[in-house]
C-alpha positions as CSV (number, residue, x, y, z in Angstrom):
1,M,0.0,0.0,0.0
2,R,2.8,2.4,0.9
3,L,4.8,1.5,-2.3
4,S,1.8,2.2,-4.5
5,A,1.2,5.5,-2.7
6,K,4.8,6.5,-3.3
7,I,4.6,5.5,-7.0
8,Y,1.4,7.4,-7.4
9,S,2.9,10.5,-5.7
10,G,6.0,10.2,-7.9
11,I,3.9,10.2,-11.1
12,I,1.8,13.2,-9.9
13,F,5.0,15.2,-9.1
14,A,6.6,14.2,-12.4
15,F,3.5,15.3,-14.3
16,L,3.5,18.7,-12.4
17,F,7.2,19.5,-12.5
18,A,8.5,17.9,-15.7
19,P,7.5,20.9,-17.9
20,I,9.3,23.3,-15.5
21,L,12.4,21.1,-15.5
22,V,12.4,21.1,-19.3
23,L,12.1,24.9,-19.3
24,L,15.0,25.3,-16.8
25,I,17.3,23.0,-18.9
26,F,16.6,24.6,-22.2
27,S,17.1,28.1,-20.8
28,F,20.8,27.2,-20.7
29,N,20.9,25.8,-24.2
30,E,23.5,27.4,-26.4
31,A,21.7,26.7,-29.6
32,K,18.3,28.2,-30.6
33,S,16.8,24.7,-30.9
34,L,13.9,24.1,-28.5
35,S,14.2,20.3,-28.8
36,V,17.9,19.4,-28.9
37,F,20.3,20.5,-26.1
38,S,23.7,21.3,-27.6
39,D,25.8,22.9,-24.9
40,F,25.6,24.8,-21.6
41,S,25.5,28.6,-22.1
42,L,24.3,31.8,-20.5
43,K,23.7,33.3,-23.9
44,W,20.0,33.7,-23.6
45,Y,20.2,35.3,-20.2
46,K,22.7,37.9,-21.6
47,E,20.3,38.6,-24.5
48,L,17.4,38.9,-22.0
49,F,19.2,41.6,-20.0
50,H,20.0,43.5,-23.2
51,D,16.3,43.5,-24.2
52,R,15.2,47.1,-23.4
53,N,11.4,46.4,-23.8
54,T,11.5,43.3,-21.5
55,L,13.5,45.2,-18.8
56,E,11.0,48.1,-19.0
57,S,8.1,45.6,-18.6
58,L,9.9,44.1,-15.6
59,R,10.2,47.5,-14.0
60,N,6.5,48.2,-14.6
61,T,5.6,44.9,-13.1
62,L,7.7,45.5,-10.0
63,V,6.4,49.0,-9.5
64,L,2.8,47.8,-9.9
65,A,3.3,44.7,-7.6
66,T,4.9,46.8,-4.9
67,A,2.2,49.5,-4.9
68,A,-0.6,46.9,-5.0
69,T,1.0,45.0,-2.1
70,V,1.4,48.0,0.1
71,I,-2.1,49.2,-0.5
72,S,-3.8,45.8,-0.2
73,T,-1.8,44.9,2.9
74,I,-2.9,48.0,4.7
75,M,-6.5,47.7,3.5
76,G,-6.7,44.0,4.2
77,T,-5.2,44.4,7.7
78,C,-7.7,47.1,8.6
79,A,-10.6,45.1,7.2
80,A,-9.5,42.0,9.1
81,V,-9.3,44.0,12.4
82,G,-12.8,45.4,11.8
83,M,-14.3,42.0,10.9
84,N,-12.8,40.5,14.0
85,K,-14.5,43.0,16.2
86,L,-17.9,42.4,14.8
87,R,-20.3,40.9,17.3
88,S,-23.0,39.8,14.9
89,K,-22.3,36.4,13.5
90,W,-24.6,36.9,10.5
91,Y,-22.9,40.2,9.6
92,R,-19.5,38.5,9.9
93,A,-20.6,35.6,7.8
94,A,-21.9,38.0,5.1
95,L,-18.6,39.9,5.0
96,N,-16.7,36.6,4.8
97,T,-18.8,35.6,1.8
98,V,-18.2,38.9,0.1
99,T,-14.5,38.6,0.8
100,D,-14.4,35.1,-0.8
101,I,-16.1,36.2,-4.0
102,P,-13.0,37.8,-5.7
103,M,-11.0,34.7,-4.9
104,T,-13.6,32.2,-6.3
105,N,-14.8,34.3,-9.2
106,P,-13.1,33.4,-12.5
107,D,-10.4,35.9,-13.5
108,I,-11.8,36.6,-16.9
109,I,-15.2,37.6,-15.3
110,T,-13.4,39.9,-12.8
111,G,-11.3,41.4,-15.6
112,I,-14.2,42.1,-17.9
113,S,-16.3,43.5,-15.1
114,L,-13.6,45.9,-13.9
115,M,-12.8,47.0,-17.5
116,L,-16.5,47.9,-18.1
117,M,-16.7,49.8,-14.8
118,F,-13.5,51.7,-15.5
119,V,-14.6,52.6,-19.0
120,F,-18.1,53.7,-17.7
121,V,-16.6,55.9,-15.0
122,G,-14.0,57.3,-17.3
123,R,-16.6,58.3,-19.9
124,M,-18.8,59.9,-17.1
125,F,-15.9,62.2,-16.3
126,G,-14.9,62.7,-20.0
127,A,-11.5,61.0,-19.7
128,A,-9.7,60.5,-23.1
129,N,-8.2,57.2,-21.9
130,S,-10.3,55.3,-19.4
131,L,-7.7,52.6,-18.8
132,N,-4.2,53.4,-17.5
133,F,-1.8,52.6,-14.7
134,W,-4.3,53.6,-12.0
135,T,-7.0,51.4,-13.2
136,L,-4.6,48.5,-13.4
137,L,-3.5,49.3,-9.8
138,L,-7.1,49.4,-8.6
139,A,-7.7,46.0,-10.2
140,H,-4.7,44.4,-8.6
141,V,-5.7,45.8,-5.2
142,T,-9.2,44.4,-5.7
143,F,-8.1,40.8,-6.1
144,C,-5.1,41.0,-3.7
145,T,-6.9,42.4,-0.6
146,P,-9.0,39.3,0.1
147,Y,-5.9,37.1,0.3
148,V,-4.4,39.5,2.9
149,I,-7.7,39.3,4.9
150,L,-7.6,35.5,4.7
151,Q,-4.1,35.5,6.3
152,V,-4.6,38.1,8.9
153,L,-8.0,37.2,10.2
154,P,-7.0,33.8,11.6
155,K,-4.1,35.4,13.5
156,L,-6.5,37.8,15.1
157,Q,-8.9,35.0,16.1
158,Q,-5.9,33.0,17.6
159,M,-4.8,36.1,19.7
160,D,-5.8,36.4,23.3
161,K,-8.5,39.0,23.4
162,A,-7.5,40.1,26.9
163,L,-4.1,41.4,25.7
164,P,-5.4,44.7,24.1
165,E,-7.8,45.2,27.0
166,A,-5.0,44.8,29.5
167,A,-2.9,47.3,27.5
168,M,-5.7,49.8,27.6
169,D,-6.2,49.2,31.3
170,L,-2.6,50.1,31.8
171,G,-3.1,53.5,30.1
172,C,-2.7,52.8,26.4
173,T,-5.1,54.4,23.9
174,P,-6.9,52.0,21.5
175,I,-4.5,52.9,18.6
176,R,-1.4,52.6,20.8
177,A,-2.6,49.2,22.1
178,F,-3.1,48.0,18.6
179,F,0.5,49.0,17.5
180,K,2.1,47.8,20.8
181,V,0.1,44.6,21.4
182,E,-2.0,43.4,18.5
183,L,0.3,44.3,15.6
184,P,3.2,42.1,16.8
185,E,0.8,39.2,17.3
186,I,-0.6,39.3,13.8
187,L,2.6,40.4,12.1
188,P,3.4,36.8,10.7
189,G,-0.1,36.8,9.0
190,I,0.5,40.3,7.6
191,I,3.9,39.3,6.1
192,T,2.4,36.1,4.6
193,G,-0.5,38.1,3.2
194,A,1.9,40.7,1.7
195,I,4.0,37.9,0.1
196,M,0.9,36.3,-1.4
197,A,-0.3,39.7,-2.7
198,F,3.0,40.5,-4.3
199,T,3.2,37.0,-5.9
200,L,-0.4,37.2,-7.3
201,S,0.2,40.7,-8.6
202,L,3.6,39.8,-10.1
203,D,2.2,37.0,-12.4
204,D,-1.3,38.1,-13.1
205,F,-2.2,38.2,-16.8
206,V,-6.0,37.9,-17.4
207,I,-7.1,40.8,-15.2
208,S,-4.2,42.9,-16.2
209,Y,-4.9,42.3,-19.9
210,F,-8.4,43.7,-19.6
211,T,-7.7,46.7,-17.3
212,T,-4.4,48.0,-18.6
213,G,-4.1,50.9,-21.1
214,N,-1.7,51.8,-23.9
215,G,1.9,52.7,-22.9
216,F,2.0,50.5,-19.7
217,E,3.0,46.8,-20.4
218,T,3.5,44.3,-17.6
219,L,5.8,41.3,-17.8
220,P,3.0,38.7,-18.3
221,I,1.5,40.7,-21.1
222,R,5.0,41.1,-22.6
223,I,5.5,37.3,-22.5
224,Y,2.1,36.8,-24.1
225,G,3.2,39.1,-26.9
226,M,6.4,37.2,-27.3
227,T,4.5,33.9,-27.7
228,K,2.8,35.3,-30.8
229,K,6.1,35.4,-32.6
230,T,8.9,32.8,-32.8
231,V,9.5,31.4,-29.3
232,T,13.2,31.7,-28.4
233,P,15.0,30.4,-25.3
234,K,15.2,34.0,-24.1
235,M,11.6,33.5,-23.0
236,Y,12.7,30.3,-21.2
237,A,15.3,32.3,-19.4
238,L,12.7,34.9,-18.3
239,A,10.3,32.2,-17.1
240,T,13.2,30.6,-15.2
241,I,13.9,33.8,-13.3
242,I,10.2,34.3,-12.5
243,F,10.0,30.7,-11.2
244,F,13.0,31.1,-8.8
245,V,11.7,34.5,-7.5
246,T,8.3,32.9,-6.8
247,L,9.9,29.9,-5.2
248,A,12.0,32.2,-2.9
249,L,8.9,34.1,-1.8
250,L,7.1,30.8,-1.2
251,L,10.0,29.6,1.0
252,I,10.0,32.8,3.0
253,S,6.2,32.5,3.5
254,N,6.6,28.9,4.7
255,F,9.5,29.9,7.0
256,V,7.4,32.7,8.6
257,D,4.4,30.3,9.1
258,N,6.7,27.7,10.7
259,E,8.2,30.2,13.1
260,D,4.8,31.4,14.1
261,S,3.6,27.8,14.7
262,R,6.6,27.2,16.9
263,Q,5.9,30.3,18.9
264,L,2.3,29.3,19.4
265,Q,3.4,25.8,20.6
266,K,5.9,27.3,23.1
267,E,3.2,29.6,24.5
268,K,0.8,26.7,24.9
269,K,3.5,24.7,26.7
270,K,4.2,27.6,29.0
271,R,0.5,28.0,29.8
272,K,0.1,24.3,30.6
273,A,3.1,24.4,32.8
274,K,1.8,27.4,34.7
275,H,-1.6,25.7,35.0
276,Y,-0.2,22.6,36.6
277,K,1.9,24.6,39.0
C-alpha cells in the first residue's frame, strides 16, 4: 500500500514539474533549438538583460506589484481587524462571503467587469483614456486584498483578546494598544499576506490584460506578446527567473508560518506548565 502510494505521488509530481524542468534546462541551451540541447551557455540570459522592452516591462511589473502589495496589505489588515471586532455572527458571515467572491470568481469575469466599470466611470468624467496605470493598480488591489484578509483574520482569532484590553487598562489608547500589542501578534499573518499579494500581482495576466491601457505593459503581457512570434530560449530564461523568484517568496512565507507555529506551541506549553503549577 505504501509502495503504491509512493509510486502514485511520484507520477503526480513528475507530471507537475516535468514541464518546469524542461524549461529550466533549455534556458541554458547554447543553440536556438527548442528540442535538442547542444551545450551549456548563459547566452539567452545575456540577451534577455539587453532587451530594453523586456526590462521596461519588468520595471513596470515590480512598481505595480509593490504598490498593490502595500495598499492591499494596509486595507486587508484594517478590514480583518474590523471584521474580527464584529459581534453579529450573521454580519460577519456575510462579510466573509463577500471577501471570498473575488477569490472564487473566474479571473476573466473579474477582468471584464472591472474593465466595463472603469470605462463607464471614465466616460462619465470625460476622460480620453479610461484605462491606464491607476485602473490597473485598482484592479490588482481588488483581487489581492481578500488574500491578505484571509491570512490576517485567523491570527486575530488566535490572539488572546485580553491582551489589548490589558494594555488599555494600563493606560494605552486603543490605537497605541493596537500597535504595541495586536500588531506584533498578527505580524506573521501580515507578512504572509503581503507575500501572497506580491506574488499574485507579479504573475497576473488575465485581469491585467483587460484593465491596462496603452503605454504600460507588464511582464506577463509582454510574455504573451512574445509567444505570438517565434518562441526563443530567451523567454525560457525569463520564465526561469520568475520561477525562482516565486519559489523564494514561497519559502519565505513557509518559514514565517513555521516560526509562528513554533511560537504558538511554546506559548501553549508555558500556559500548561503554569496551570499545573
